[in-house]
Structure formats: C-alpha cells, structure tokens
N, C-alpha and C positions, 0 to 999 in steps of 0.2 A: 444780378449784377453781372455785366460782361467781364470775364477774366481777360487781363492782359496777355497777348501772345509772347512766348518766348520760343525764338527760333533757333535752334542748334545747328550749325552747319558742320558737318563730319567730313574729315579729309577723305578723298578718293582720287584715282587719276594722277592728274598731274599735281594734286595736293595731298598726296600721301606718300609714305615710304615703308620700307620693311621693319623699322625700329619702333614704331608708334602704332598701337591698337586704336586708331580713332573711333571707331564704331564701339568699342567696349568703353572708353573714357567719356565718350559723348552720352552714352546712356547712363553712367554712373553721375554725370553732371545734371542729367535731365531729373533724376531722382532726387537729387540734393536740391535742386531748385523747384521742385514740382509744387510746393505750397504758396509759390510767390506768382504763379500764373498757369496759363495753359501751354504746356512745353511740347514741342515737337521737334524731333531729330530727324534731319533731312541730309542725304548725301550732297556732296559737292558737285552738282550738275549745273550747266550752263542756265537752267530755268529756275534755279532754286530761288531766285530773288523776285520771282515775277509778281508776287502778292506781297511785297515788302511794306508798302504803306500801312498795312494792317498789323505790322510787328512792333511790339513794344520795346523788345530787346533782341539784339542779335548776338549770338555767341559763335565765335569763330574758333574751331577746333581743328584746324587743318594744318598741313605742313607743306614740305616741298618735295615734289617726285619727278616724274618723267614728262617732260615738256616735249612733246612730239606731235606734230599735226597730224599724222596717220593714226596716233593712239588715242588722243582725247582733244582734237582740235588745236587750232593754231592760236598765238597771241592774238590775232585779230578776231577770231572766233569768240575769244572770251571778253573782247573790249567793251561790249554793251553790259555784260555781268557787272565789270570792274567800274565803269561810269555810273552805272546805277546804284552800286554800293557807296562810292564817294558822294554822289550828289545827296543821298538819303542822310549819311552820316553827317555831312556839312549843313544840312537843313534841320538838324536838331535830332537825329537819331542818336540811339544808344547802342554802343558796341562794347562786348566783353571778349578780350582776346586771351587765350589760354595757351601757354607753354609755347608750341611752335607756331603761334600766330606770328610771332615775331621773324618766323623763318618760312613765311608763305607769300604768295601773291607778288613774287618778284616781277611778274608780268604788269603789276598795277603801280605806276609812279607814285599815285596818292596814297597809297596803302599806309606808308610810314607816318606820313602827316596825320592820319586818321587815328591809327593806333598809338602814336606817340613815341615810337621807337622801332628799331630793326636789329635783327641778328646780321652781322656783317661777315660774309663768307672770308675765310682766311684770316679773320680777326676775332670774331667771337668764338667761343669755346665752352666747353663744361668738363670738370674732373668726372672721374668715374662716379657712376650713381651709387647711392648709400643714404645712411640716415643724415639728415641736414637740417640746418637751423635757419630760418627766414626772420630777420628782425624788422618789426614794423615801428614806425614813428606815429605820433599822436598828432592831433590837430586837423583831422578829417573825418567825416562820417564813416568813411571805409574802415578806419583803424582805430578810432577812438576807444580805448577800453579793451582793445584785442590783445591778448599777450602774443609774444613772439610765436611763430608757427613751426612745428617740429613735423617733418615728414620724410618718408623714404623717397628720394627723388634726386633729379639732377639739379646741380647748382650753375645755371647759365651765367656766364661771365663775359665781360667786355661788350655788352649790348650797348648800342648807340642810341641814347634819348634824344628826342628831337627838343628844340628849344620850346618852352611854353608848357611842356609836361612836367608834372610834379611827382617827384620819387616819394614814395611812402613805404618802401621796404627794400632792404639789401640783404645780402649773402655774403659771408667771407669767402674768398677765393682761398687756394692753398698757401699763399703768402700772408693771408690774415686781411687782406685789402676788401674794403666793402664794395660789392658789385650791385647795382641796381636791378631789382627783379621784381618790382610792383610799383605801378605808377598810374596816376589819373591823368586825362588830358581833355581840356575843353577849348584849346586853341584853335581848332578847326571849325567850330560851330556848333558841335554836338557834344555828347559826353562818352568817353571811352575809359575802360579800365583795362590795364594789362598785367596779368600775373603769369610769370615763368614758371610756376608750379604746375605739375600735372603730367609727368612722363607717362605713367601707367597707373593701373589699378591700385598700386600700393600707396600712392600719394593720396588718393581720394579716399583712402581708409582713415587719413588724419582727420580728427575732430576739429583741429585748427584749420585746416585747409577747408573744410567744409563750412566752417563759419565765415572764413575769409569769402567765398564764394558767394554765400547768401547776403553779406554785407555789400559786397561789391554790386550784385544784382539788384539789391534793394535801393541803394543809392542811384544807380542807373535809371531804374524805373520810376523814381521819385520825380 
C-alpha cells in the first residue's frame, strides 16, 4: 500500500528569522507524524512545490524574514510558488500551519484565506515565553476527547481569524481574555488547521501537543 506523502516546508531565507529554529522543529514534527505517512522535510525554496500534486498533507513551518530581491528573490520571483499553493489548497488540498505560519507569506494575498487567519503586525503579540495552557473545545474530530494542552511555549494573542474559520482552542492573555490559537478552516475549498503552538523544541516535548498534531494531521488526511 502506498503511503500518503506529508511534506513539511521548513523556513529559510525570506521565511525564517533569528528567533525560531525551523530546521529543528520541522524534524521534530516529522518524527511525531511519521506513523501517518511518508514524511519529508524540505527547505522553503522556490521549487519546493514542484511535485505538490502527489502530496497528501502540506505542513507549513516558516516565518517572516528578509524580503530582499538580491538575497532570496523578489515578490515577483515567488509569485508562481504562492499561486501554486493557493490553487492546490482551494482545489481540496490539506494544509497544517504551525506557529509562525500565521506570520509568514506576507507576499501572498491569498494565504490568510487558506490558513484561516493571520498575525497582524503592530496588533498581534505574545507575552514572554513560559509554561502555558491551551484550552480546547469539543465538537470536532481534532479536539473531541482531547484534554487542554500544557506546553512551554509562546501565547500568541490578537491574531485575526478569517470569517468561516472555526476556533477550537484558546489561551488566556495576561488579562485573562481568551485568545484564539487553534482553528480549522474549510471555507476556501480545502481543509486547513492552524495551531499557534510550537515556538521551539520545548513545546514539542509536550505529550498533549504531540497528540494535537497527530489528531490535526489525521483529520486533514481523512
């Protein structure tokens, strides 16, 4: 039986920064999802999606870095990459966005609609990293029967969720207000899950976080 392909895009160049070790976290995710399919970790190069049609699940683990035509190509150079991703997702593709996925692809206008939300510069923020609790709600295969997740992580706050996305998890900000950090999105034509968890390796040591990732990937592949 042919295994389903799971492709993890790991941030580099214009889609990485000095604060997130995308290579390390991408390989941790690969280990967590390894029993669900044939997993490959691939750097975020412009040709990374050339074989996207054979992919069952695309995991985006990239961020926001240096946008400089002399460094890693211009926005126009990346246009075909983002067009390919959006078309595939809208045609029924499955996307799992991790942590900084809400803060990447600012050169791709369709990305927030695919992911189901966005980090908004100057508005979104996070308190200092530390032990955190992420509260989940029932009523969806991703979260049914899943206890609240505890992990050493950043608590992303004031993310902007698109209409049509369904919030399945929140975390309290420093004032106790619930902030959306986990959602599913099918409004664009495919299936997407976004989880704001995953700043560094310490987050992926959480058994609850690992189970959330496996549940998310299983639903996306179903």
